[in-house]
C-alpha positions as CSV (number, residue, x, y, z in Angstrom):
1,X,18.4,15.9,-4.9
2,X,19.9,13.1,-2.9
3,X,22.6,15.4,-1.4
4,X,19.9,17.8,-0.3
5,X,17.9,15.0,1.5
6,X,21.1,13.9,3.3
7,X,21.9,17.4,4.4
8,X,18.3,17.8,5.7
9,X,18.6,14.5,7.6
10,X,21.9,15.6,9.1
11,X,20.4,19.0,10.0
12,X,17.5,17.4,11.7
13,X,19.7,15.0,13.6
14,X,22.0,17.8,14.8
15,X,19.1,20.0,16.0
16,X,17.5,17.0,17.7
17,X,20.8,16.2,19.5
18,X,20.9,19.9,20.7
19,X,18.1,19.1,23.1
20,X,20.5,16.9,25.1
21,X,23.4,19.4,25.1
22,X,21.8,22.9,25.5
23,X,24.9,24.8,24.4
24,X,23.6,25.9,21.0
25,X,26.6,24.4,19.1
26,X,24.7,21.5,17.5
27,X,21.9,23.9,16.7
28,X,24.3,26.1,14.8
29,X,25.7,23.1,13.0
30,X,22.2,22.0,12.1
31,X,21.6,25.5,10.7
32,X,24.7,25.0,8.6
33,X,23.4,21.7,7.3
34,X,20.1,23.3,6.3
35,X,22.0,26.0,4.4
36,X,24.0,23.2,2.7
37,X,20.7,21.5,1.8
38,X,19.4,24.7,0.2
39,X,22.7,24.9,-1.7
40,X,22.4,21.3,-2.9
41,X,18.8,22.0,-4.1
42,X,20.1,25.0,-6.1
43,X,22.4,22.7,-7.9
44,X,25.8,23.1,-6.2
45,X,27.9,19.9,-6.2
46,X,28.7,18.0,-3.0
47,X,32.0,19.9,-2.4
48,X,30.2,23.2,-2.9
49,X,27.4,22.4,-0.4
50,X,30.1,21.1,2.0
51,X,31.8,24.5,1.8
52,X,28.4,26.2,2.3
53,X,27.9,24.0,5.4
54,X,31.3,25.0,6.8
55,X,30.9,28.7,6.1
56,X,27.4,28.9,7.4
57,X,28.3,26.9,10.5
58,X,31.2,29.1,11.4
59,X,29.2,32.2,10.8
60,X,26.3,30.9,13.0
61,X,28.8,29.8,15.7
62,X,30.6,33.1,16.0
63,X,27.8,35.6,15.1
64,X,24.5,34.1,16.3
65,X,25.5,31.8,19.1
66,X,27.1,34.5,21.4
67,X,24.0,36.7,21.1
68,X,21.7,33.8,21.8
69,X,23.7,32.8,24.9
70,X,23.7,36.4,26.2
71,X,19.9,36.6,25.8
72,X,19.4,33.2,27.5
73,X,21.8,34.2,30.4
74,X,20.0,37.5,30.8
75,X,16.7,35.7,31.2
76,X,18.0,33.6,34.1
77,X,17.7,35.6,37.3
78,X,20.4,35.6,39.9
79,X,18.0,35.9,42.8
80,X,18.6,33.9,46.0
81,X,16.5,30.7,46.0
82,X,15.1,28.3,48.6
83,X,16.3,29.0,52.1
84,X,18.9,31.5,51.0
85,X,16.0,33.8,50.1
86,X,15.0,34.0,53.7
87,X,18.4,35.2,55.0
88,X,18.2,38.8,56.0
89,X,14.4,38.6,56.3
90,X,12.3,39.2,59.4
91,X,10.3,36.8,61.6
92,X,8.4,36.9,64.9
93,X,9.1,34.6,67.8
94,X,6.3,32.1,68.5
95,X,8.0,30.0,71.2
96,X,10.8,31.3,73.3
97,X,14.1,31.1,71.4
98,X,17.5,30.6,73.0
99,X,20.7,28.7,72.2
100,X,19.0,25.4,72.4
101,X,15.9,26.0,70.3
102,X,12.6,27.7,69.8
103,X,10.0,28.6,67.1
104,X,9.8,31.6,64.8
105,X,7.2,32.5,62.3
106,X,8.8,33.5,58.9
107,X,6.5,34.6,56.1
108,X,3.5,32.6,57.3
109,X,5.5,29.4,58.1
110,X,6.7,28.4,61.5
111,X,10.4,27.4,61.6
112,X,12.5,25.9,64.4
113,X,15.0,28.5,65.5
114,X,18.1,29.1,67.6
115,X,19.6,32.3,68.9
116,X,22.8,33.1,67.0
117,X,24.3,34.2,70.3
118,X,23.7,31.0,72.4
119,X,23.3,33.0,75.6
120,X,20.6,35.3,74.2
121,X,17.0,34.5,75.1
122,X,14.3,35.9,72.9
123,X,10.7,36.0,74.2
124,X,7.5,35.4,72.1
125,X,6.3,38.4,70.1
126,X,9.7,39.8,69.6
127,X,10.8,40.6,66.0
128,X,13.9,38.9,64.8
129,X,16.2,38.9,61.8
130,X,17.3,35.7,60.1
131,X,21.1,35.5,59.9
132,X,21.4,32.1,58.4
133,X,19.6,28.8,57.8
134,X,21.2,25.6,59.0
135,X,19.2,22.7,57.7
136,X,15.6,23.4,58.9
137,X,16.7,25.7,61.7
138,X,16.8,29.5,61.4
139,X,19.6,31.2,63.3
140,X,18.2,34.5,64.4
141,X,19.1,37.7,66.3
142,X,16.6,40.0,68.1
143,X,15.7,43.3,66.3
144,X,14.8,45.0,69.6
């Protein structure tokens, strides 16, 4: 009974430590410790439960962990975020845009903007395409 309690404590400690790592390795080792606790409850000696721990841990690490990682990675989208999501989008000039500055409305927000070609002058009302974002300034080109 004492060995089973020790394996349970080890399993809980490993699974708790998994929260800090996030790689699922300690989670798999915790699962192996729980399997060893069950083996100890069924009457296996310490060596036998240690072998169950090793076998279950290896099985979980090489069979379950890769599938779990794939599922987690599939759930994380690879979409552009923050200002990169605006690149390639459209806007409308609010205040005249040239190589020195101006204002553009992008998706309901007004951004400072500069013409990508410093010599180009874009008048209010003209539709533009966002080429890149530098800090808080959109670099734009005219669509017309």
